[in-house]
C-alpha positions in Angstrom: 41.7 70.3 185.5 45.2 70.8 184.6 44.1 72.9 181.8 41.9 75.2 183.7 44.6 75.8 186.5 47.5 76.3 184.1 46.5 80.0 182.9 45.6 81.0 186.6 49.0 80.0 187.8 50.9 82.8 186.0 48.4 85.1 186.6 48.2 84.5 190.3 52.1 84.6 190.6 52.2 88.0 188.4 49.4 89.6 190.9 51.5 88.3 193.8 54.5 89.9 192.6 52.9 93.2 191.8 51.5 93.5 195.4 55.3 92.9 196.6 56.5 95.4 194.5 53.8 97.7 195.4 54.7 97.0 199.2 58.2 97.8 198.7 57.7 101.2 197.1 58.2 104.1 199.6 55.4 107.0 199.0 56.9 110.3 199.0 55.0 111.2 202.4 56.2 108.3 204.1 59.7 109.1 203.5 59.3 112.7 204.8 57.7 111.5 208.1 60.6 109.1 208.2 63.1 111.9 207.8 61.5 114.1 210.3 61.5 111.1 212.7 65.0 110.6 212.1 65.9 114.0 212.6 64.0 114.2 215.7 66.0 111.4 217.2 69.4 112.7 215.9 68.6 116.2 217.6 67.8 114.6 220.7 71.0 112.8 220.9 72.7 115.6 219.9 71.3 117.9 222.9 72.4 115.1 225.1 75.9 115.1 223.9 75.9 119.0 224.2 75.0 119.0 227.6 77.6 116.5 228.6 80.1 118.6 226.5 79.1 121.7 228.2 79.3 120.2 231.9 82.8 118.7 231.3 85.3 121.6 231.2 84.0 123.5 234.4 84.0 120.2 236.2 87.7 119.5 235.2 88.5 123.2 236.5 86.6 122.5 239.7 88.4 119.3 240.6 91.4 120.9 239.4 91.0 123.3 242.6 89.1 121.1 244.9 90.0 117.6 245.8 87.4 114.8 245.1 87.4 113.9 248.8 86.0 117.5 249.6 83.3 117.1 247.2 82.0 113.9 248.3 82.0 114.9 252.0 79.3 115.5 254.8 80.8 118.8 255.7 82.5 121.6 254.0 81.9 124.5 251.7 82.0 122.1 248.4 80.6 119.3 250.0 77.9 117.7 247.6 76.4 115.0 250.0 74.3 117.6 252.1 72.9 118.4 248.9 72.0 114.7 248.0 70.5 114.3 251.6 68.1 117.4 250.9 67.2 115.9 247.3 66.4 112.5 248.6 64.4 114.0 251.7 62.2 116.0 249.5 61.9 113.3 246.9 60.9 110.7 249.6 58.5 112.6 251.2 57.0 113.5 247.7 56.8 110.0 246.8 54.9 108.8 249.8 52.1 111.2 249.2 52.3 111.2 245.3 52.3 107.2 245.0 49.4 106.0 247.2 47.2 108.8 245.8 48.2 108.9 242.2 47.8 105.0 242.2 44.3 105.0 244.0 43.1 107.7 241.8 44.3 106.0 238.9 42.3 102.5 239.8 39.5 104.6 240.7 39.1 106.4 237.1 40.0 103.0 235.3 37.8 100.7 237.4 35.0 102.4 239.3 34.4 105.8 237.8 31.3 106.1 235.4 32.1 107.5 231.8 30.7 110.9 232.8 32.9 111.4 236.1 35.9 110.2 234.3 35.3 112.9 231.5 35.4 115.3 234.3 37.8 114.0 236.7 40.5 112.8 234.8 41.2 116.5 233.0 40.8 118.0 236.3 43.8 115.8 237.7 45.7 116.6 234.7 45.1 120.2 235.1 47.6 120.1 238.2 50.3 119.2 235.8 50.0 122.5 234.2 50.3 124.6 237.2 53.6 126.4 237.2 56.2 125.3 239.9 56.9 128.6 241.3 53.2 128.9 242.2 53.5 125.8 244.1 56.7 127.0 245.8 54.6 130.2 247.1 51.6 127.9 248.0 54.1 125.9 250.3 55.6 129.2 251.9 52.0 131.0 252.4 49.8 128.2 253.3 51.3 124.7 253.8 54.0 125.9 256.5 52.2 128.5 258.4 48.6 127.2 258.3 48.8 123.3 257.5 51.6 122.3 259.4 52.0 125.0 262.2 48.3 126.2 263.0 46.3 122.9 261.8 48.5 120.1 262.9 50.7 122.0 265.4 54.2 121.3 264.1 57.2 123.5 265.3 58.6 123.8 261.7 61.1 126.5 260.2 59.5 129.0 257.6 61.6 127.1 255.1 61.6 123.2 255.6 61.7 120.1 253.7 58.4 118.5 254.8 56.4 121.4 253.2 58.3 121.2 250.0 58.1 117.6 249.9 54.3 117.4 250.4 53.9 120.4 247.6 56.1 118.6 245.3 54.1 115.4 245.7 51.1 117.4 244.8 52.7 118.3 241.7 54.0 114.9 240.6 50.5 113.3 241.7 48.9 113.8 238.2 51.7 112.5 236.3 51.6 109.2 238.2 47.8 109.2 238.3 47.5 109.8 234.4 50.3 107.4 233.2 49.1 104.5 235.7 45.3 105.1 234.4 46.5 104.6 231.1 48.3 101.4 232.0 45.3 100.0 233.7 43.0 100.8 231.1 45.1 99.2 228.8 44.4 95.7 230.3 42.2 93.6 228.2 38.3 93.7 229.4 38.2 89.7 229.1 40.9 89.6 232.0 38.4 91.4 234.1 35.2 89.3 232.8 37.4 86.1 233.5 38.0 87.0 237.0 34.3 88.2 237.7 33.1 84.8 236.3 35.3 82.9 238.7 33.5 84.7 241.6 35.8 87.6 242.6 34.4 91.0 243.3 35.5 94.3 241.7 38.1 95.1 244.3 39.6 91.6 244.0 39.7 91.9 240.2 41.4 95.1 240.4 44.3 94.3 243.3 44.9 90.5 242.1 44.4 90.6 238.1 44.2 94.0 236.6 47.2 95.8 238.9 49.6 93.0 238.3 48.8 92.9 234.5 49.4 96.6 234.2 52.6 96.8 236.8 55.2 97.5 234.0 53.1 100.8 233.2 52.7 101.4 236.7 56.2 101.0 237.3 57.1 103.2 234.5 54.8 106.1 235.9 56.1 105.9 239.3 59.7 106.2 238.1 58.6 108.9 235.7 57.4 110.8 238.8 60.4 110.0 241.0 62.7 111.6 237.9 60.4 114.7 237.8 60.6 115.2 241.6 64.7 114.6 241.7 64.6 117.4 238.8 62.3 119.6 240.4 63.8 123.5 240.9 61.6 126.3 242.0 59.7 124.2 244.8 62.8 123.1 246.6 64.5 126.5 246.0 61.6 128.4 247.6 60.1 126.1 250.1 63.1 123.9 251.1 65.7 126.7 252.0 69.4 127.1 251.4 70.7 125.2 254.2 73.7 122.6 253.5 73.0 120.3 256.1 73.4 116.3 256.3 70.7 115.2 258.6 67.3 113.6 258.1 65.2 116.4 260.3 62.5 117.2 257.8 60.9 120.1 260.1 64.0 122.2 259.0 65.4 123.4 255.9 67.5 121.6 253.4 69.2 122.9 250.3 68.4 120.5 247.3 70.9 119.9 244.3 68.8 121.8 242.0 68.0 124.5 244.2 71.9 124.8 244.7 72.3 125.2 241.1 69.7 127.9 240.7 70.5 129.9 243.9 74.3 129.7 242.7 73.8 130.8 239.0 71.3 133.6 240.3 73.8 135.1 242.7 77.0 137.1 242.0 79.5 134.3 241.6 81.8 135.1 238.3 82.0 133.0 235.6 85.0 130.6 236.0 85.0 131.0 239.9 85.1 128.0 242.3 81.6 128.3 243.3 80.3 128.9 239.8 82.2 125.7 238.8 80.8 123.7 241.6 77.4 124.2 240.3 78.5 122.3 237.1 80.0 119.5 239.2 76.7 119.4 240.9 74.8 119.2 237.8 77.2 116.5 236.7 76.1 114.5 239.7 72.7 115.1 239.2 72.8 113.9 235.8 74.6 110.8 236.8 72.1 110.2 239.4 69.2 110.4 236.8 71.0 108.4 234.5 71.3 105.6 236.8 67.8 105.9 238.1 66.8 105.7 234.5 68.7 102.5 233.7 67.3 100.8 236.9 64.0 101.7 236.0 64.3 100.4 232.5 65.5 96.8 234.0 62.7 97.1 236.4 60.1 97.5 233.6 61.6 94.7 231.6 61.5 92.1 234.2 57.8 93.0 235.2 56.9 92.8 231.4 58.4 89.4 231.3 56.8 88.2 234.3 53.1 89.3 233.1 
């Protein structure tokens, strides 16, 4: 037995070493792909750093002329809190519409729709994401405010108002939430559904108590991404929400959002280096910090959900 196994030992070891050496060899195509991916990562970081560097000097010039207390105030020419209020109002209204409808659409497409219906409905929902935001803004001005809110519902709203802007923004954000949440729900293993049905649960109980909790991290990421897009939207709030800097919660009147202020400032006649011009950079920096904090909090929430489930 020892004579039979002795020649095979070195041959087996040689083959194993050859396989290990082959696995450590980097093919030219793999090296090129690695270089492209590394370049993409570096460019992404460089762009972010470039944005920060671009904001620094105008912000320094602005706060050299305007006290910090006047900037973080509820009233005044250079107050930013009314702009923050307008941004939050429109975003909350958008999420109140987009989150329930988006998650409902995702659960239907993932758990109830037939294969044929899913092939038609999902691209149709995703098609809404391709509509330009300026079209949504004109839709809010020409239909939502005069026809839906004033004629059908009977509300006394201004021509530009935060309610119309938030509703249309919610329609724009809806496909993002629906598509990403549907992907998260579809990624749940079929064995979990089968196990729940085998225990006597119906399809709705399985969806809400088994599939939904298992996909909660992906659903949370979808909602946060939709929120980030709503906060950063420009054209809808610039056209439909108006340009009134107010620190109140009256959604029937207009509120100027942070992105709308930036667009309207750079689109006006403010000379480069003037105080209003530099304030746009200060507002942009504030929005950048808000978005960064939102993304950090979302990462923490998603990680906790992943650990829990």
